[in-house]
C-alpha positions, 0 to 999 in steps of 0.5 A, a space after each residue: 478479459 482479465 485474470 485477477 489474483 492475489 499477490 500471494 498467489 502471483 508470488 508463489 506461482 512465479 517463485 518470487 522470493 522478494 518483492 522490492 517494491 509493491 505499488 498499489 493504486 486500486 482506487 480504495 481497494 488497497 487494503 484488500 490488495 494487502 490482505 491478498 499479500 498477507 503471507 508474503 508480508 508475514 515472511 518478510 517478502 516485501 521490502 517497500 509498499 507504495 500506496 495511494 492514500 486519501 485525506 478528504 474521506 473519499 471512498 476512492 482512497 484508503 486513509 493514511 491512518 488506516 494504511 498505517 494501522 495495517 502495515 505498522 503492526 506487520 513490521 513496516 514504518 512510514 517513510 513519507 508522502 510523495 506525489 501530493 495532489 491538492 483538492 481542485 475545489 480548495 487548493 489549501 487541502 491535500 486530497 491524496 498522495 502516495 505513501 511509502 512504507 519500508 520494512 524494518 530490520 528484523 521483521 
């Protein structure tokens, strides 16, 4: 049995003031995780978001543009792609990677 909670509830129940790195790898539910972190994000309580993003339209991954559309208006900037994985059927295509976003000063 597992307990599922939101980032906001976890942070509040453990009196965490700052999350230095929020790593998200939830197989397509990454935006749902961020929705559950909205209060923490709005108060500037997350410094870095590191999330898996996809490039081939799979439902297992949120797209990079969707992640950018969610985080940039909330004060984050896209820093780069890491741990890039190619499509095993066509190695010339990027399948998914981890994207890093950093909170911008003053947000």
